[in-house]
N, C-alpha and C positions, 0 to 999 in steps of 0.2 A: 385502204388500196389503195382507189384509185389516186391520189394525189401525191401516192408512193410512185405507183407506174408511172405520172404524169412527169415526176424528176428527173426517173430516168430515161423517158424518151430524150427530154428535155437533153442531157448530159450529154448524147450521144454527137460522135463528132460530125455524120452527115446525118440527115432525116428526111428517110423517104416519104414517098404518095402514100404507102401504105402507113407509116410513122402518123401521118400528118389526118388520116381518117382516124385512128385513135384516138388521138389526142382530141378531136371533135365529136366523138362518139363517150370521150370521158366528161368533154367541160358539157356536156346534153347531158348526160347523166350527175352531172354535176350540180344544174339549173335545177331536174326535175326534183333531187334533194330536198334544196332548198327551196322549193316551193310547196314542198311535201309537210317539211316541219313550219313553214310561215300559216299553210292553212289548218295545222291540227291546232297551234299555238292561235288562231283566231277562233277555233271553235268553240274553246272551254273555256276563255274569261272569265264566267260566272262562277265555274266550279274551282280554279284556281284562287281568285281573288276573293271568294265568299268565307268572313271570318267565324258567322255564326246564320244558322237558319232555324230559325222558333216555332216551335208549333202546340198550343197548349193543348191538347185532348194525349196527342203523343208523347212528352215530356210528363208529364202526370199518369199514365199508363207505365213506361217505363221507371218512374219511379214508384209506383203500388206495388210494381213486381218486386221490389230491393227491399226487404224486412229483414237478409241480414246479412254478410258480409260475405256469402257464397256466394249470392243471390246478384249483388253487386262484380263479381269477380263476370259470372256467367254475362251478363247484360255489356260489360266491355268486351270477352270474348266474341258475344253477336254482335259487335259496333253499334250499338245501341247508346253506350256510352262514348265519349273518345277521345275527352281529356283527364288528364291527372288533377286536375282543377277542381271540375265537375264531381270525381269522386270525392275529394277531399271537402270538399264545401256546400257538398250536397247529399250525398249519400251515405252517407257513415253513418248519419244520427239515428236510422229505425233500427239498425243492429244494436244499438246503445240507449236507446232512449226505453225500451221494455225489459230488456234483460242485457245479462253480461256475459260478451263472447267468452269463450277462454283460452286460454296462453295459446293452445296448439292452433286453436280459429284463428288466430292473429298474427301467429306466425307464418301460417298457410295461404293467407290473405295478403303477405309483405310478398311473400316468395311468386306467388303465382298475377299479383300484379308487375311483381321488376319483370317477371317472364313476359308479361304480355306487351308489356311498354316496351322492349327490347324490338319483342315479335311483330309489333304493330304500327311502331314509332309514335307510341300517343303524346301527344305535349305531356312535358313536363307543368306540376307545381309549382309558380314564380316562388320565389321562396318569399316576397315581400306579404303577399297573399296568407300562406298558410304560417306567415310569425303572427299577423294580425290574429285569425282564428285563434292561436293558442293564447294570444294576451287578452280577448275576452273572455273566453271558457275556463279562466283563471280567477272568473269573479261567478262563475254558474254556481246557482242553487240545486242543480240536476243531480243524482245522485252517483251519475256515472260520466260526471264532467272530467273527476281526472282520470280514469281509465280512458275516455278520449281525446283526452291531452297528450297523453303518454302514446299512443297510435298514430298522434300528430308529429309529434318528436319523433317518431320514428319513423314516417315519411321522410320529415325535412331532412333528417340524417340520409338519406339515401342520394346517391347522385345519380339513378335511375329514375328514380319517382320526382324527385322535387331538383331546383335549379340552385346557381351559388348566388351570390352577392353579383361576382362576379359578369353573370351569365345573361343577366336580367336587367334591364334598365326600364324606370320608371316613368310615364310621362299621362302628363295630368292634362285634360280639354284644353284647349286658348279660346276657340271660339265656336259658336254654335250657328246654323243659317239655317235658316228654316225657306225650303223651296216652293212645297205645296204641301196640300192635307195628304196628311200620311207621311210625305217625305221629309227629312232633314239632313243635313252634313254638319259633321263635327272634325274642329280641322285641329290636328296635333303639330307640337312644332320638334323636331328630332332630326339633327343630325346622326346617320347612321355611319358608323365608322369604316362601313365598307366601302361611301361615297367618294371617300379621299378627298381632295382638295378643291372644292367646289369653288367656282368662280361665274354661277350664273345669280342673276340678280335674285334678291328676296333672302329669305331665310329657307332650310331644307324644311321635309316634313309629308304629313300624308294626311287624308284625308277621308274618314269612313261615312260612311252611307245610312238612314237607318231609312228602311220601306213598313211601312204598318201594311197588313193584308187584311186587317178588320177591325171590329172597334173590344175584340178579347185582347187583354194586356200580353199576353203570349205570345202571337199571332207576328213577328218581325223577322225581319234580315236584316243583317249587318255584312256589309261589303266594303273593299278597299276600293276608293276610284282611284283606276289608274292614268286614264284621257286625261293629259295636258290641256285641254281644251276647258275641262272644270278647275283647274286653279290658276286661271286669270282673275287678274284682280281679288286674289284672295290672301296676298304676301309671301305665300309660300310655292316652293314648285318642288317635284317629284320625282323621286331617285328609282331606277328600276330594282336595284338591289331589296327596299323594301318590298317582303312577300308579309301576306296575311297569314301564312304558316308559323310564324313567329310573335304571330300577337296573342295577347289574352285578354280580354276585355272587362272591367269589370266597374260596380260602382262605388264610392267609397260614402259611407254615413261613420256619422258622430254620435256617439251613445253616449249618456247622461245617466248615469248608476243614481239610486236615491240618493247614498251619500255625498252624490256630487262630482265622483269619480269621471273624467271622461276617456272615452276610449274609440276609436275606429277600426271600424271591420265593414266587407268585402259583401256586393250582391253579384250574383253573376248573370247574364242571359239565358235563359231558360229557368230561370227562379223567381217566379213570381210570387209563389204561394208561401215561402216562406223562408226564413232568415236566421242566422245563428243567434239574435238576441232573443230567442222563444229559448235560451235555455238562463235567460236570467231573468231577475227579479222583475212581474208585471209593470211596477213604476218605472221601468227603464223606460227613458224616451229618445228616440234618433233624430237626426236631422239630414239631409240630405248635401253632400260637402263635394262631388262632383264625378266626371268619367275620368276615369282614367286605360291607362294600356302598360300593361308589364310585356314588352317588350324581348325579345334573346336573341342574344348574339353573340353565342356558343360558336358556333359555326365559323365566324369571324374570328373569334376567339383563337380557336384552334389553328385553324389557315395562318395564320399569323404571327 
C-alpha cells in the first residue's frame, strides 16, 4: 500500500510541500519495516537452520508410547513426530511386531496421516528411503513382514505422504571436517536447480554441522551452516536457496544376508536403538556405507 501511494504521488504533475512530507513519512515507515524484517531474521537462525535436534530420553519416551498405529497418529498430532520419514522408518514396526492391525485400522491410519501431513505440512518420506525399506523387508523372516511391506507400499503410492523420483535428489557426503571434540562438519556438493547460472568460484554445495551434547549417542543436533565464513577453503560455496526444511538426512548401511545377498538400508537421526535389519536373520552382517541427504526440490519444480 505504501508503494502504491508513493507511485501515485510521484505521478502528480505538481508536488506540494504536503506531498513531500507524506513521501518522507512513507520512506521512514518503509525503512522501519525493512529493519524489523532484518531483525526478525537475525533472531531465528538456529530455528530456521536446524535440521535435527536429538535427545536420547525424549525420543525413547515417544517411541515407547507408540505401540499401535493409532498411537503414532496421536504422536504426530501432538507434534512429537515431525516427519513422515520417521513414521515409516521407526514408528510402524511396534504395531506389527506382536499383532496384525486390521484393514480398517490401516485404512484409518493412511487417511489420518494424509490429513495431518497436509494440515501440519509434515515432511514427506523420500521415495529413495522407502524403496530401500521395502527391498529389505522382502527378505524378512518376521511373520508380519509382508503386511508391513503392504502398508509401506501404500505410503509410497500416496503423493501426500511420499515424494516422487522427480521431487528428490539424493546427495552423498563429499568430505568430513572435524572441528573440535563433539563438533564436526560434513560437506555436500549440490547444484540446486533454483540457483540459476552460478559464476562463483568453486562448486555449489552446503555444510551440515553436528554438535554432540553428551557422550550419549542420541544427544546431538544437526544444523545447516549458512555463514559464508565457514565455507572458506572448503572448495564449495553456499546459495540462499538451500533450506534445512527441504532436507532428510540419513546413514546408509550395506547388509549382507546369510546367503550372500547384499542390500542397502537406512538409519535416521534420533534412531540409535533399533534398525530395520532387526527383522532379518540374526546372521545378517551390516557395514556403514555413508551419509546421505535427500533434498526436496518440489517447490522449484512446481514454480518452474
